[in-house]
CHARMM-style PDB file with segment names, atoms N, HN, CA, C and O in Angstrom:
ATOM      1  N   UNK     1      15.823  17.543  -5.227  1.00  0.00      PROA
ATOM      2  CA  UNK     1      14.691  17.806  -4.322  1.00  0.00      PROA
ATOM      3  C   UNK     1      14.666  16.852  -3.253  1.00  0.00      PROA
ATOM      4  O   UNK     1      14.642  15.671  -3.602  1.00  0.00      PROA
ATOM      5  N   UNK     2      14.668  17.113  -2.000  1.00  0.00      PROA
ATOM      6  HN  UNK     2      14.687  18.072  -1.717  1.00  0.00      PROA
ATOM      7  CA  UNK     2      14.708  16.205  -0.825  1.00  0.00      PROA
ATOM      8  C   UNK     2      13.448  15.601  -0.656  1.00  0.00      PROA
ATOM      9  O   UNK     2      12.401  16.183  -0.940  1.00  0.00      PROA
ATOM     10  N   UNK     3      13.515  14.232  -0.116  1.00  0.00      PROA
ATOM     11  HN  UNK     3      14.365  13.759   0.114  1.00  0.00      PROA
ATOM     12  CA  UNK     3      12.417  13.526   0.103  1.00  0.00      PROA
ATOM     13  C   UNK     3      11.719  13.840   1.421  1.00  0.00      PROA
ATOM     14  O   UNK     3      12.398  13.932   2.443  1.00  0.00      PROA
ATOM     15  N   UNK     4      10.392  14.011   1.449  1.00  0.00      PROA
ATOM     16  HN  UNK     4       9.841  13.937   0.618  1.00  0.00      PROA
ATOM     17  CA  UNK     4       9.570  14.305   2.467  1.00  0.00      PROA
ATOM     18  C   UNK     4       9.463  13.231   3.344  1.00  0.00      PROA
ATOM     19  O   UNK     4       8.964  12.200   2.893  1.00  0.00      PROA
ATOM     20  N   UNK     5       9.859  13.260   4.602  1.00  0.00      PROA
ATOM     21  HN  UNK     5      10.264  14.097   4.968  1.00  0.00      PROA
ATOM     22  CA  UNK     5       9.676  12.111   5.512  1.00  0.00      PROA
ATOM     23  C   UNK     5       8.373  12.265   6.182  1.00  0.00      PROA
ATOM     24  O   UNK     5       8.130  11.448   7.071  1.00  0.00      PROA
ATOM     25  N   UNK     6       7.447  13.213   5.902  1.00  0.00      PROA
ATOM     26  HN  UNK     6       7.645  13.876   5.180  1.00  0.00      PROA
ATOM     27  CA  UNK     6       6.256  13.170   6.424  1.00  0.00      PROA
ATOM     28  C   UNK     6       5.130  12.459   5.496  1.00  0.00      PROA
ATOM     29  O   UNK     6       4.004  12.120   5.860  1.00  0.00      PROA
ATOM     30  N   UNK     7       5.679  12.323   4.278  1.00  0.00      PROA
ATOM     31  HN  UNK     7       6.593  12.599   3.982  1.00  0.00      PROA
ATOM     32  CA  UNK     7       4.822  11.592   3.360  1.00  0.00      PROA
ATOM     33  C   UNK     7       5.704  10.546   2.601  1.00  0.00      PROA
ATOM     34  O   UNK     7       6.001  10.733   1.421  1.00  0.00      PROA
ATOM     35  N   UNK     8       6.089   9.522   3.246  1.00  0.00      PROA
ATOM     36  HN  UNK     8       5.848   9.370   4.204  1.00  0.00      PROA
ATOM     37  CA  UNK     8       6.891   8.409   2.632  1.00  0.00      PROA
ATOM     38  C   UNK     8       6.315   7.684   1.573  1.00  0.00      PROA
ATOM     39  O   UNK     8       5.086   7.666   1.497  1.00  0.00      PROA
ATOM     40  N   UNK     9       7.152   6.944   0.550  1.00  0.00      PROA
ATOM     41  HN  UNK     9       8.150   6.959   0.611  1.00  0.00      PROA
ATOM     42  CA  UNK     9       6.519   6.225  -0.437  1.00  0.00      PROA
ATOM     43  C   UNK     9       6.486   4.730   0.269  1.00  0.00      PROA
ATOM     44  O   UNK     9       7.461   4.196   0.797  1.00  0.00      PROA
ATOM     45  N   UNK    10       5.124   4.154   0.164  1.00  0.00      PROA
ATOM     46  HN  UNK    10       4.332   4.588  -0.265  1.00  0.00      PROA
ATOM     47  CA  UNK    10       4.890   2.778   0.718  1.00  0.00      PROA
ATOM     48  C   UNK    10       4.666   1.922  -0.315  1.00  0.00      PROA
ATOM     49  O   UNK    10       4.227   2.321  -1.393  1.00  0.00      PROA
ATOM     50  N   UNK    11       4.953   0.668  -0.067  1.00  0.00      PROA
ATOM     51  HN  UNK    11       5.310   0.344   0.809  1.00  0.00      PROA
ATOM     52  CA  UNK    11       4.452  -0.457  -1.018  1.00  0.00      PROA
ATOM     53  C   UNK    11       3.166  -1.238  -0.460  1.00  0.00      PROA
ATOM     54  O   UNK    11       3.048  -1.690   0.678  1.00  0.00      PROA
ATOM     55  N   UNK    12       2.408  -1.288  -1.302  1.00  0.00      PROA
ATOM     56  HN  UNK    12       2.504  -0.921  -2.227  1.00  0.00      PROA
ATOM     57  CA  UNK    12       1.035  -2.188  -0.718  1.00  0.00      PROA
ATOM     58  C   UNK    12       1.055  -3.427  -1.490  1.00  0.00      PROA
ATOM     59  O   UNK    12       0.962  -3.417  -2.718  1.00  0.00      PROA
ATOM     60  N   UNK    13       1.171  -4.469  -0.816  1.00  0.00      PROA
ATOM     61  HN  UNK    13       1.246  -4.477   0.181  1.00  0.00      PROA
ATOM     62  CA  UNK    13       1.267  -5.936  -1.120  1.00  0.00      PROA
ATOM     63  C   UNK    13      -0.321  -6.665  -0.983  1.00  0.00      PROA
ATOM     64  O   UNK    13      -1.078  -6.494  -0.027  1.00  0.00      PROA
ATOM     65  N   UNK    14      -0.562  -7.394  -2.027  1.00  0.00      PROA
ATOM     66  HN  UNK    14       0.053  -7.533  -2.803  1.00  0.00      PROA
ATOM     67  CA  UNK    14      -1.831  -8.076  -2.072  1.00  0.00      PROA
ATOM     68  C   UNK    14      -2.032  -9.095  -0.984  1.00  0.00      PROA
ATOM     69  O   UNK    14      -1.036  -9.758  -0.696  1.00  0.00      PROA
ATOM     70  N   UNK    15      -3.157  -9.338  -0.324  1.00  0.00      PROA
ATOM     71  HN  UNK    15      -3.966  -8.800  -0.558  1.00  0.00      PROA
ATOM     72  CA  UNK    15      -3.343 -10.508   0.708  1.00  0.00      PROA
ATOM     73  C   UNK    15      -3.784 -11.505  -0.037  1.00  0.00      PROA
ATOM     74  O   UNK    15      -4.133 -12.443   0.680  1.00  0.00      PROA
ATOM     75  N   UNK    16      -3.929 -11.724  -1.227  1.00  0.00      PROA
ATOM     76  HN  UNK    16      -3.645 -10.962  -1.810  1.00  0.00      PROA
ATOM     77  CA  UNK    16      -4.517 -12.710  -1.909  1.00  0.00      PROA
ATOM     78  C   UNK    16      -3.430 -13.839  -2.264  1.00  0.00      PROA
ATOM     79  O   UNK    16      -3.713 -14.946  -2.723  1.00  0.00      PROA
ATOM     80  N   UNK    17      -2.186 -13.390  -1.986  1.00  0.00      PROA
ATOM     81  HN  UNK    17      -1.956 -12.491  -1.614  1.00  0.00      PROA
ATOM     82  CA  UNK    17      -1.034 -14.225  -2.266  1.00  0.00      PROA
ATOM     83  C   UNK    17      -0.528 -14.410  -3.570  1.00  0.00      PROA
ATOM     84  O   UNK    17       0.202 -15.347  -3.892  1.00  0.00      PROA
ATOM     85  N   UNK    18      -1.033 -13.252  -4.532  1.00  0.00      PROA
ATOM     86  HN  UNK    18      -1.626 -12.491  -4.269  1.00  0.00      PROA
ATOM     87  CA  UNK    18      -0.639 -13.319  -5.745  1.00  0.00      PROA
ATOM     88  C   UNK    18       0.711 -12.557  -6.172  1.00  0.00      PROA
ATOM     89  O   UNK    18       1.168 -12.551  -7.315  1.00  0.00      PROA
ATOM     90  N   UNK    19       1.297 -11.886  -4.996  1.00  0.00      PROA
ATOM     91  HN  UNK    19       0.925 -11.891  -4.067  1.00  0.00      PROA
ATOM     92  CA  UNK    19       2.392 -11.062  -5.123  1.00  0.00      PROA
ATOM     93  C   UNK    19       2.380  -9.713  -5.708  1.00  0.00      PROA
ATOM     94  O   UNK    19       3.347  -8.952  -5.728  1.00  0.00      PROA
ATOM     95  N   UNK    20       1.169  -9.467  -6.200  1.00  0.00      PROA
ATOM     96  HN  UNK    20       0.383 -10.085  -6.184  1.00  0.00      PROA
ATOM     97  CA  UNK    20       0.912  -8.110  -7.041  1.00  0.00      PROA
ATOM     98  C   UNK    20       1.100  -6.983  -5.940  1.00  0.00      PROA
ATOM     99  O   UNK    20       0.640  -7.133  -4.809  1.00  0.00      PROA
ATOM    100  N   UNK    21       1.776  -5.881  -6.310  1.00  0.00      PROA
ATOM    101  HN  UNK    21       2.150  -5.759  -7.230  1.00  0.00      PROA
ATOM    102  CA  UNK    21       1.881  -4.691  -5.424  1.00  0.00      PROA
ATOM    103  C   UNK    21       1.430  -3.268  -6.150  1.00  0.00      PROA
ATOM    104  O   UNK    21       1.398  -3.093  -7.369  1.00  0.00      PROA
ATOM    105  N   UNK    22       1.141  -2.440  -5.290  1.00  0.00      PROA
ATOM    106  HN  UNK    22       1.168  -2.582  -4.300  1.00  0.00      PROA
ATOM    107  CA  UNK    22       0.906  -1.083  -5.619  1.00  0.00      PROA
ATOM    108  C   UNK    22       1.843  -0.098  -4.932  1.00  0.00      PROA
ATOM    109  O   UNK    22       2.258  -0.355  -3.802  1.00  0.00      PROA
ATOM    110  N   UNK    23       2.196   1.029  -5.574  1.00  0.00      PROA
ATOM    111  HN  UNK    23       1.859   1.238  -6.492  1.00  0.00      PROA
ATOM    112  CA  UNK    23       2.955   2.070  -4.752  1.00  0.00      PROA
ATOM    113  C   UNK    23       2.344   3.285  -4.693  1.00  0.00      PROA
ATOM    114  O   UNK    23       1.886   3.840  -5.692  1.00  0.00      PROA
ATOM    115  N   UNK    24       2.295   3.852  -3.317  1.00  0.00      PROA
ATOM    116  HN  UNK    24       2.668   3.401  -2.505  1.00  0.00      PROA
ATOM    117  CA  UNK    24       1.660   4.957  -3.077  1.00  0.00      PROA
ATOM    118  C   UNK    24       2.187   5.984  -2.149  1.00  0.00      PROA
ATOM    119  O   UNK    24       3.309   5.643  -1.775  1.00  0.00      PROA
ATOM    120  N   UNK    25       1.848   7.000  -1.682  1.00  0.00      PROA
ATOM    121  HN  UNK    25       0.936   7.277  -1.986  1.00  0.00      PROA
ATOM    122  CA  UNK    25       2.367   7.807  -0.519  1.00  0.00      PROA
ATOM    123  C   UNK    25       1.293   7.867   0.671  1.00  0.00      PROA
ATOM    124  O   UNK    25       0.078   7.871   0.471  1.00  0.00      PROA
ATOM    125  N   UNK    26       1.880   7.910   1.896  1.00  0.00      PROA
ATOM    126  HN  UNK    26       2.866   7.907   2.058  1.00  0.00      PROA
ATOM    127  CA  UNK    26       0.785   8.199   2.889  1.00  0.00      PROA
ATOM    128  C   UNK    26       1.426   9.265   3.733  1.00  0.00      PROA
ATOM    129  O   UNK    26       2.567   9.710   3.609  1.00  0.00      PROA
ATOM    130  N   UNK    27       0.588   9.574   4.536  1.00  0.00      PROA
ATOM    131  HN  UNK    27      -0.339   9.212   4.637  1.00  0.00      PROA
ATOM    132  CA  UNK    27       0.678  10.794   5.491  1.00  0.00      PROA
ATOM    133  C   UNK    27       0.910  10.242   6.920  1.00  0.00      PROA
ATOM    134  O   UNK    27      -0.033   9.841   7.602  1.00  0.00      PROA
ATOM    135  N   UNK    28       2.356  10.232   7.406  1.00  0.00      PROA
ATOM    136  HN  UNK    28       3.122  10.558   6.852  1.00  0.00      PROA
ATOM    137  CA  UNK    28       2.472   9.527   8.583  1.00  0.00      PROA
ATOM    138  C   UNK    28       1.744  10.162   9.781  1.00  0.00      PROA
ATOM    139  O   UNK    28       1.414   9.434  10.718  1.00  0.00      PROA
ATOM    140  N   UNK    29       1.480  11.471   9.802  1.00  0.00      PROA
ATOM    141  HN  UNK    29       1.749  12.062   9.042  1.00  0.00      PROA
ATOM    142  CA  UNK    29       0.725  12.090  10.844  1.00  0.00      PROA
ATOM    143  C   UNK    29      -0.731  11.492  10.952  1.00  0.00      PROA
ATOM    144  O   UNK    29      -1.160  11.171  12.060  1.00  0.00      PROA
ATOM    145  N   UNK    30      -1.448  11.348   9.890  1.00  0.00      PROA
ATOM    146  HN  UNK    30      -1.100  11.609   8.989  1.00  0.00      PROA
ATOM    147  CA  UNK    30      -2.679  10.799   9.812  1.00  0.00      PROA
ATOM    148  C   UNK    30      -2.725   9.346   9.888  1.00  0.00      PROA
ATOM    149  O   UNK    30      -3.650   8.808  10.498  1.00  0.00      PROA
ATOM    150  N   UNK    31      -1.822   8.670   9.330  1.00  0.00      PROA
ATOM    151  HN  UNK    31      -1.072   9.107   8.835  1.00  0.00      PROA
ATOM    152  CA  UNK    31      -1.839   7.320   9.367  1.00  0.00      PROA
ATOM    153  C   UNK    31      -0.545   6.636   9.962  1.00  0.00      PROA
ATOM    154  O   UNK    31       0.272   6.243   9.130  1.00  0.00      PROA
ATOM    155  N   UNK    32      -0.266   6.451  11.255  1.00  0.00      PROA
ATOM    156  HN  UNK    32      -0.930   6.770  11.931  1.00  0.00      PROA
ATOM    157  CA  UNK    32       0.818   6.087  11.698  1.00  0.00      PROA
ATOM    158  C   UNK    32       1.126   4.581  11.773  1.00  0.00      PROA
ATOM    159  O   UNK    32       2.249   4.115  11.968  1.00  0.00      PROA
ATOM    160  N   UNK    33      -0.034   3.859  11.590  1.00  0.00      PROA
ATOM    161  HN  UNK    33      -0.945   4.237  11.431  1.00  0.00      PROA
ATOM    162  CA  UNK    33       0.002   2.442  11.629  1.00  0.00      PROA
ATOM    163  C   UNK    33      -0.062   2.015  10.205  1.00  0.00      PROA
ATOM    164  O   UNK    33      -0.236   2.795   9.268  1.00  0.00      PROA
ATOM    165  N   UNK    34       0.089   0.736  10.101  1.00  0.00      PROA
ATOM    166  HN  UNK    34       0.231   0.103  10.862  1.00  0.00      PROA
ATOM    167  CA  UNK    34       0.252   0.140   8.682  1.00  0.00      PROA
ATOM    168  C   UNK    34      -1.170   0.370   7.876  1.00  0.00      PROA
ATOM    169  O   UNK    34      -2.250   0.120   8.412  1.00  0.00      PROA
ATOM    170  N   UNK    35      -1.068   0.799   6.728  1.00  0.00      PROA
ATOM    171  HN  UNK    35      -0.191   1.001   6.292  1.00  0.00      PROA
ATOM    172  CA  UNK    35      -2.129   1.298   5.729  1.00  0.00      PROA
ATOM    173  C   UNK    35      -2.697  -0.121   5.273  1.00  0.00      PROA
ATOM    174  O   UNK    35      -1.993  -1.108   5.057  1.00  0.00      PROA
ATOM    175  N   UNK    36      -3.926  -0.069   5.175  1.00  0.00      PROA
ATOM    176  HN  UNK    36      -4.498   0.732   5.350  1.00  0.00      PROA
ATOM    177  CA  UNK    36      -4.750  -1.306   4.432  1.00  0.00      PROA
ATOM    178  C   UNK    36      -5.683  -0.580   3.544  1.00  0.00      PROA
ATOM    179  O   UNK    36      -6.394   0.310   4.009  1.00  0.00      PROA
ATOM    180  N   UNK    37      -5.724  -0.900   2.317  1.00  0.00      PROA
ATOM    181  HN  UNK    37      -5.146  -1.623   1.939  1.00  0.00      PROA
ATOM    182  CA  UNK    37      -6.800  -0.438   1.573  1.00  0.00      PROA
ATOM    183  C   UNK    37      -7.279  -1.579   0.475  1.00  0.00      PROA
ATOM    184  O   UNK    37      -6.473  -2.419   0.074  1.00  0.00      PROA
ATOM    185  N   UNK    38      -8.423  -1.553   0.095  1.00  0.00      PROA
ATOM    186  HN  UNK    38      -9.078  -0.871   0.421  1.00  0.00      PROA
ATOM    187  CA  UNK    38      -9.211  -2.680  -0.578  1.00  0.00      PROA
ATOM    188  C   UNK    38      -8.972  -2.110  -2.146  1.00  0.00      PROA
ATOM    189  O   UNK    38      -9.502  -1.048  -2.474  1.00  0.00      PROA
ATOM    190  N   UNK    39      -8.269  -2.760  -2.953  1.00  0.00      PROA
ATOM    191  HN  UNK    39      -7.839  -3.622  -2.686  1.00  0.00      PROA
ATOM    192  CA  UNK    39      -7.886  -2.358  -4.230  1.00  0.00      PROA
ATOM    193  C   UNK    39      -7.970  -3.669  -5.184  1.00  0.00      PROA
ATOM    194  O   UNK    39      -7.900  -4.822  -4.757  1.00  0.00      PROA
ATOM    195  N   UNK    40      -8.128  -3.315  -6.506  1.00  0.00      PROA
ATOM    196  HN  UNK    40      -8.184  -2.378  -6.853  1.00  0.00      PROA
ATOM    197  CA  UNK    40      -8.202  -4.390  -7.365  1.00  0.00      PROA
ATOM    198  C   UNK    40      -6.975  -5.163  -7.691  1.00  0.00      PROA
ATOM    199  O   UNK    40      -5.965  -4.572  -8.071  1.00  0.00      PROA
ATOM    200  N   UNK    41      -7.012  -6.441  -7.562  1.00  0.00      PROA
ATOM    201  HN  UNK    41      -7.833  -6.921  -7.253  1.00  0.00      PROA
ATOM    202  CA  UNK    41      -5.906  -7.252  -7.838  1.00  0.00      PROA
ATOM    203  C   UNK    41      -6.072  -7.966  -9.332  1.00  0.00      PROA
ATOM    204  O   UNK    41      -6.759  -8.969  -9.527  1.00  0.00      PROA
ATOM    205  N   UNK    42      -5.362  -7.302 -10.284  1.00  0.00      PROA
ATOM    206  HN  UNK    42      -4.805  -6.487 -10.126  1.00  0.00      PROA
ATOM    207  CA  UNK    42      -5.501  -8.101 -11.676  1.00  0.00      PROA
ATOM    208  C   UNK    42      -5.138  -9.484 -11.825  1.00  0.00      PROA
ATOM    209  O   UNK    42      -5.599 -10.137 -12.761  1.00  0.00      PROA
ATOM    210  N   UNK    43      -4.325 -10.004 -10.957  1.00  0.00      PROA
ATOM    211  HN  UNK    43      -3.950  -9.473 -10.196  1.00  0.00      PROA
ATOM    212  CA  UNK    43      -4.164 -11.471 -11.115  1.00  0.00      PROA
ATOM    213  C   UNK    43      -5.097 -12.299 -10.647  1.00  0.00      PROA
ATOM    214  O   UNK    43      -5.366 -13.344 -11.238  1.00  0.00      PROA
ATOM    215  N   UNK    44      -5.740 -11.900  -9.454  1.00  0.00      PROA
ATOM    216  HN  UNK    44      -5.521 -11.051  -8.974  1.00  0.00      PROA
ATOM    217  CA  UNK    44      -6.828 -12.573  -8.918  1.00  0.00      PROA
ATOM    218  C   UNK    44      -8.152 -12.216  -9.582  1.00  0.00      PROA
ATOM    219  O   UNK    44      -9.128 -12.959  -9.474  1.00  0.00      PROA
ATOM    220  N   UNK    45      -8.184 -11.035 -10.292  1.00  0.00      PROA
ATOM    221  HN  UNK    45      -7.392 -10.431 -10.380  1.00  0.00      PROA
ATOM    222  CA  UNK    45      -9.340 -10.457 -11.019  1.00  0.00      PROA
ATOM    223  C   UNK    45     -10.387 -10.146 -10.077  1.00  0.00      PROA
ATOM    224  O   UNK    45     -11.551 -10.365 -10.412  1.00  0.00      PROA
ATOM    225  N   UNK    46     -10.102  -9.623  -8.847  1.00  0.00      PROA
ATOM    226  HN  UNK    46      -9.157  -9.445  -8.575  1.00  0.00      PROA
ATOM    227  CA  UNK    46     -11.107  -9.168  -7.929  1.00  0.00      PROA
ATOM    228  C   UNK    46     -10.399  -8.068  -6.978  1.00  0.00      PROA
ATOM    229  O   UNK    46      -9.214  -7.734  -7.009  1.00  0.00      PROA
ATOM    230  N   UNK    47     -11.341  -7.627  -6.190  1.00  0.00      PROA
ATOM    231  HN  UNK    47     -12.303  -7.898  -6.165  1.00  0.00      PROA
ATOM    232  CA  UNK    47     -10.946  -6.568  -5.256  1.00  0.00      PROA
ATOM    233  C   UNK    47     -10.649  -7.310  -3.961  1.00  0.00      PROA
ATOM    234  O   UNK    47     -11.410  -8.130  -3.446  1.00  0.00      PROA
ATOM    235  N   UNK    48      -9.369  -6.906  -3.453  1.00  0.00      PROA
ATOM    236  HN  UNK    48      -8.752  -6.240  -3.872  1.00  0.00      PROA
ATOM    237  CA  UNK    48      -8.900  -7.710  -2.203  1.00  0.00      PROA
ATOM    238  C   UNK    48      -8.276  -6.616  -1.449  1.00  0.00      PROA
ATOM    239  O   UNK    48      -8.097  -5.481  -1.892  1.00  0.00      PROA
ATOM    240  N   UNK    49      -7.926  -7.076  -0.159  1.00  0.00      PROA
ATOM    241  HN  UNK    49      -8.071  -7.998   0.201  1.00  0.00      PROA
ATOM    242  CA  UNK    49      -7.213  -6.188   0.828  1.00  0.00      PROA
ATOM    243  C   UNK    49      -5.706  -5.955   0.623  1.00  0.00      PROA
ATOM    244  O   UNK    49      -5.004  -6.966   0.601  1.00  0.00      PROA
ATOM    245  N   UNK    50      -5.183  -4.893   0.486  1.00  0.00      PROA
ATOM    246  HN  UNK    50      -5.752  -4.071   0.504  1.00  0.00      PROA
ATOM    247  CA  UNK    50      -3.766  -4.640   0.304  1.00  0.00      PROA
ATOM    248  C   UNK    50      -3.408  -4.032   1.460  1.00  0.00      PROA
ATOM    249  O   UNK    50      -4.096  -3.139   1.953  1.00  0.00      PROA
ATOM    250  N   UNK    51      -2.152  -4.520   2.061  1.00  0.00      PROA
ATOM    251  HN  UNK    51      -1.593  -5.246   1.660  1.00  0.00      PROA
ATOM    252  CA  UNK    51      -1.608  -4.164   3.293  1.00  0.00      PROA
ATOM    253  C   UNK    51      -0.109  -3.468   3.048  1.00  0.00      PROA
ATOM    254  O   UNK    51       0.622  -3.912   2.163  1.00  0.00      PROA
ATOM    255  N   UNK    52       0.257  -2.467   3.801  1.00  0.00      PROA
ATOM    256  HN  UNK    52      -0.337  -2.106   4.520  1.00  0.00      PROA
ATOM    257  CA  UNK    52       1.567  -1.888   3.617  1.00  0.00      PROA
ATOM    258  C   UNK    52       2.590  -2.960   4.029  1.00  0.00      PROA
ATOM    259  O   UNK    52       2.415  -3.762   4.946  1.00  0.00      PROA
ATOM    260  N   UNK    53       3.752  -2.875   3.191  1.00  0.00      PROA
ATOM    261  HN  UNK    53       3.894  -2.223   2.446  1.00  0.00      PROA
ATOM    262  CA  UNK    53       4.772  -3.543   3.707  1.00  0.00      PROA
ATOM    263  C   UNK    53       5.989  -2.603   4.264  1.00  0.00      PROA
ATOM    264  O   UNK    53       6.155  -1.429   3.936  1.00  0.00      PROA
ATOM    265  N   UNK    54       6.701  -3.247   5.050  1.00  0.00      PROA
ATOM    266  HN  UNK    54       6.567  -4.201   5.317  1.00  0.00      PROA
ATOM    267  CA  UNK    54       7.804  -2.399   5.713  1.00  0.00      PROA
ATOM    268  C   UNK    54       9.117  -2.823   5.171  1.00  0.00      PROA
ATOM    269  OT1 UNK    54      10.150  -2.279   5.560  1.00  0.00      PROA
TER     270      UNK     54
END
């Protein structure tokens, strides 16, 4: 099955400096800029901002 370029797999890295990452998909048509989500960082044991890596 071909990969869909409209919904690429992106890696979200923690801004707390712990190095923890999440992997998700995003819709390029709705979110053309870098994705930022507030998610739980198990290393820092708190909710922090996660930014998309390129």
